[in-house]
N, C-alpha and C positions, 0 to 999 in steps of 0.2 A: 736489755730489756727485751729484745724482738728475738733472742733464743729460747724465752722462757716461754712464749707464746710458740714454740716450734711443736708439733705434737706427732707421735707417731706408732706404729706396730712392729715389734719385732719377737722375733723367738730364737730362743736360746737356749742350750742345752748345758746342763754339767755332769761332771763323772768324779766316779771317787772310789776308795780303797781304805779300807781300813782292816788290822790283824792286832788282835789283843793276843799276848802272850801269856797265858795264865800261869803256866810251868813255872815263868821266873819270880823272883822276888817282887814286889809291889806292881805286879801284874803290868807291866811297858804296853801303852799301844800307839803303832806308828801310824799315820794316816799320811794319803797323798790325795788333794781335790783338784780338778779341775773344773774353774768355774768359767762360765762362757766361753765353750771351746769352740775356738777358731774365729772368736770375736762376735758380738750379737750386732748386726747392722739394722737399722731403722726403716721404715718405708712412711715417707710422708704420709700424714691425715689432715694437719690443720697447720698453717702458718707459712712462712717464705722457704725454710729449708726443713731438709728431716733432720733427727734429733743428731749429735754425734754418735759414733759406733761405740760401743761398750765394749773395750779390750778385755781380752780373757786373762785369767790370773790361775797361776800353778803353785798350789798351798801345799807344805809338808809340815807336817807335827807331829810332836813325842808327846805322851802322858806317861803319868806314873800316879798309882793311888794303894791306897793301903791303908789300915788301921790296926788298931792294938785296944785295949780295954780303954774307953773313957778318951780317945784321942784315933781321930783320922786324919791322914794326911791327904794329899793331892796335887799336883805341880806338873806344870805342862809348861812347851816350847813351840813356839808356832814359825816360820819363816814364808812370808809372802810374798808374792811377785816375783817369783822364782825367774819369770821368762821376760820381767821387762827391766832392761840396763838404764833405764832413764832414772829410775825410783832410789835412793839413797839406801846405803844398808840400814841405817840407823833406824828407818822408816817402814821396813822391812822384818825385822824382827821383835817378836812379844814374848813375854814369858810372864807366869804366874804361878802364886801357891796358894794352898787355901788350908788352914788347921781348923779341925773340927771336934769341940768341946760340949759331949752333952748335946745341948739344943743352941748352941752357938758357933758360928763362923767366921775364921779370921783371915781376910784376904791381903794381898799385897802382890806388885808385879809391874814389869815393866812393857809400858804402849809407847810405841815410836819414838824411843829415848828417857821417856818421862817414867818417872812414878806412879803406882798407882794405888790405893787403898782402897779396901772395902770389909764391909760389916754385915754379918745377916744372922736373925734368930728365928727361927722356929718357934711359933708360941702357937703348936697345936694345929687349931682350924686356918691359922694364918701366917703365911712366910713374911716379913719383913725382911729389904735388904738396903742396903745405902753403900754407896761410892761415892772416892773422890778421883776424877784422873785427868791429866791435859792430852791434847791432841795439837799435831803439828798442821797447822792451816796453812805453813809455809814452801817452799821449796823442797826444804833441809832440815832434820833438827836442830832444834836451839834458834832458829830464826824467828817464828812467830808462835809461842805458846799460846793455846787458848785453853784457860781450866774451867773444868766440868763439874756438877755434882748430881749425881741422879740418886732417887730414893723409889723404890717401888714397894708393893704391898700386893701380895698375891694370897691366893686361897684354890685350893685343888680337894675337889669332892669326888669322889665315886660313888654312883648309884646301879642296883643291877636293876634287872628287865621290871620290877616289882616298884622299882623309884625307893629301895631302902635305901640308906647309908651302907655301904661295905665298905667304905676306906676314906681316909680323911691324910694329907697330906704325905701321900703317897705310901702311905704304910696302912696294911689291911686290919681292920677292927677285930679283937677276937669275940668270937662270940658265943656265949655260955649255952650250951646244950643241957636237955633235961631229960630224964631219961624215967 
């Protein structure tokens, strides 16, 4: 309980690189990110000691996406904590895929060795997303599973400088022009 009352200030930096290969089928994208380069240390501002150092995290990923009429597909694979030998391999691997049919998305994946499922629906101004997933709260996959559900409702509106609606849901509105 005393570690919760410890407070501190720390500064960190993240670096990343991504390359999208548009000339290949399904547009593969390769990425490499280094979070908290060199670890982030904290200087105590309140409490008995400064908060624990935040370890750096090297992450590599690859994604694919494409579409045919009435169907979109996307998939990705991520390998986290590359530079942390204490983390088991099952907690390092993450994968997922998404199929898009008109205004509906179906999602499935693997998170820390557990299956994940999701659903999304675009209702013009509002986007509904729901997911079921499990996280590992123990030291290794299969030890202490914690099932979770998440539901999100979002709205995206875009306005021009005169506060007129330009687009919604990430798509431009078609304006009729009179001549």
